[in-house]
C-alpha positions in Angstrom: -129.1 -63.6 -29.6 -127.3 -60.1 -29.6 -130.4 -58.5 -27.9 -130.1 -60.8 -24.8 -126.3 -60.1 -24.5 -126.8 -56.4 -25.0 -129.5 -56.3 -22.2 -127.2 -58.4 -19.9 -124.2 -56.2 -20.5 -126.3 -53.1 -20.0 -127.6 -54.4 -16.6 -124.2 -55.5 -15.4 -122.5 -52.3 -16.5 -125.1 -50.1 -14.8 -124.3 -51.8 -11.4 -120.8 -50.9 -11.8 -120.1 -47.8 -9.9 -117.0 -46.7 -11.7 -118.7 -46.8 -15.2 -122.0 -45.3 -13.7 -120.1 -42.2 -12.3 -118.2 -41.6 -15.4 -121.3 -42.3 -17.4 -123.3 -39.7 -15.5 -120.4 -37.1 -15.6 -119.9 -37.4 -19.5 -123.6 -37.4 -20.3 -124.1 -34.5 -17.9 -121.6 -32.6 -19.7 -123.4 -33.3 -23.0 -126.7 -32.2 -21.5 -125.3 -29.0 -20.2 -122.9 -27.9 -23.2 -124.5 -29.8 -26.0 -123.0 -32.6 -28.1 -121.1 -30.3 -30.5 -119.3 -28.5 -27.6 -118.6 -31.8 -26.1 -117.1 -33.4 -29.3 -114.8 -30.3 -29.7 -113.4 -30.7 -26.1 -113.0 -34.5 -26.4 -109.5 -36.0 -25.8 -107.8 -39.4 -26.0 -109.0 -40.5 -22.4 -112.6 -39.7 -23.2 -112.4 -41.5 -26.5 -110.8 -44.5 -24.9 -113.6 -44.5 -22.3 -116.4 -44.5 -24.8 -114.6 -47.4 -26.8 -114.4 -49.4 -23.8 -118.1 -48.6 -22.7 -119.1 -49.6 -26.3 -117.1 -52.8 -26.0 -118.8 -53.7 -22.8 -122.3 -53.0 -24.0 -122.1 -54.2 -27.5 -118.9 -56.2 -28.3 -120.1 -57.7 -31.5 -121.5 -54.3 -32.8 -118.2 -52.7 -31.7 -116.2 -55.2 -33.8 -118.3 -54.6 -36.9 -118.6 -50.8 -36.5 -115.2 -49.9 -35.3 -112.6 -52.6 -35.4 -113.4 -53.8 -39.0 -113.5 -50.0 -40.1 -110.1 -49.2 -38.4 -108.6 -52.3 -40.1 -109.9 -51.1 -43.4 -108.6 -47.7 -43.1 -105.2 -49.1 -41.9 -105.0 -51.4 -45.0 -105.7 -48.4 -47.2 -102.8 -46.5 -45.7 -100.5 -49.4 -45.3 -100.8 -50.1 -49.3 -99.4 -46.8 -49.8 -96.4 -47.1 -47.5 -93.9 -47.4 -50.3 -94.2 -43.8 -51.2 -91.6 -41.2 -50.0 -94.3 -39.3 -47.9 -97.6 -40.7 -46.6 -100.2 -38.5 -45.1 -103.7 -39.6 -44.0 -106.5 -37.5 -42.5 -108.6 -39.5 -40.1 -111.3 -38.8 -37.5 -109.6 -38.9 -34.1 -111.9 -41.7 -33.0 -110.0 -43.9 -35.5 -106.4 -43.0 -34.6 -106.0 -45.5 -31.7 -107.1 -48.4 -33.8 -105.2 -47.5 -36.7 -102.1 -46.9 -34.7 -102.6 -50.4 -33.0 -102.8 -52.0 -36.4 -99.7 -50.1 -37.5 -97.6 -51.0 -34.6 -98.5 -54.7 -34.7 -97.9 -54.9 -38.4 -94.6 -52.9 -38.7 -93.2 -53.1 -35.2 -92.7 -49.4 -35.0 
């Protein structure tokens, strides 16, 4: 079932010129500079684009691999909120999801 949805989403995403141009640009940068250099220069806009692309291509897998992990990390930090100082080190890919959970739960 997921394979059919994945193939359908891949075909419909490829025909979208907006996604296609960005896809070619980002993966062209990866080919030229390498994945390590690309990962070091990545910012919030690029992260957001990759998350949205992953959601378009494989929404069920994104829910499992990204959304559930963000929620788990949020719950770990939220349980420690009663301490005077809270400090958490997370990968920058995780920050948007954790911030979303934090704003929704705390209203801050």
